[in-house]
C-alpha positions as CSV (number, residue, x, y, z in Angstrom):
1,M,-65.8,135.0,27.8
2,T,-62.4,135.4,29.7
3,E,-60.1,132.6,31.0
4,N,-60.7,133.9,34.3
5,E,-64.4,133.3,34.5
6,K,-65.2,130.2,36.5
7,K,-67.6,127.8,34.3
8,H,-70.5,126.4,35.9
9,V,-70.2,122.4,36.9
10,P,-73.4,120.9,37.1
11,W,-74.1,118.8,40.4
12,F,-74.3,115.4,38.7
13,L,-70.7,115.8,36.5
14,Y,-69.0,117.4,39.7
15,P,-67.1,114.0,40.4
16,F,-65.8,113.7,36.7
17,W,-65.1,117.2,37.3
18,L,-62.6,116.4,40.4
19,I,-61.0,113.4,39.0
20,W,-60.1,115.6,35.7
21,R,-59.1,118.4,37.6
22,L,-56.8,115.5,39.7
23,V,-55.4,113.9,36.1
24,V,-54.6,117.5,34.9
25,L,-52.6,118.2,38.6
26,I,-50.7,114.7,38.1
27,I,-50.0,115.9,34.5
28,Q,-48.2,119.1,35.0
29,A,-46.5,118.6,38.2
30,T,-44.7,115.5,36.2
31,G,-44.0,117.8,33.2
32,R,-42.4,120.6,35.8
33,L,-40.4,117.9,37.5
34,V,-39.4,116.8,33.7
35,G,-38.1,119.9,33.1
36,A,-36.4,120.6,35.9
37,I,-34.9,118.1,35.6
38,L,-34.0,118.0,32.1
39,G,-32.8,121.2,32.8
40,L,-30.1,120.1,35.3
41,V,-28.7,117.5,33.1
42,L,-28.3,119.9,30.3
43,M,-26.0,122.5,32.9
44,I,-24.1,119.8,33.7
45,V,-23.4,118.7,30.3
46,G,-22.8,121.9,29.2
47,V,-20.3,122.6,32.2
48,V,-18.7,119.3,31.0
49,V,-17.9,120.2,27.6
50,S,-16.9,123.7,28.9
51,L,-13.7,122.5,30.0
52,T,-12.1,122.9,26.9
53,V,-11.9,126.0,25.0
54,V,-13.3,125.2,21.6
55,G,-15.9,123.3,23.6
56,A,-17.2,126.8,25.4
57,V,-18.8,127.3,21.9
58,V,-21.6,124.3,22.8
59,G,-21.3,124.5,26.4
60,I,-22.4,127.9,27.6
61,P,-25.4,128.1,25.5
62,L,-26.4,124.5,26.8
63,V,-25.8,126.1,30.4
64,I,-27.9,128.9,29.6
65,F,-30.6,126.8,28.3
66,G,-30.5,124.6,31.5
67,F,-30.8,127.3,33.6
68,M,-33.7,129.2,31.6
69,L,-35.4,125.9,31.6
70,I,-35.4,125.0,35.3
71,V,-36.1,128.5,36.3
72,R,-39.4,127.8,33.5
73,S,-40.0,124.5,35.4
74,L,-40.2,126.5,39.0
75,F,-42.4,129.5,38.5
């Protein structure tokens, strides 16, 4: 059985299935929001650390990692 196939939910379990889907949707949205905020914070910290020449070694990868985290959270 593949992931694309929809499973049949019995009619008497349908209310519980709907509640479960709502909980999963809320958790996914919260996780994406936390990921985007964390990515933004990492980008800001990376820019601040990169203001010094020595800190650029750590700051530039932080900015890149923060950007990749934001992109992953959005798509």
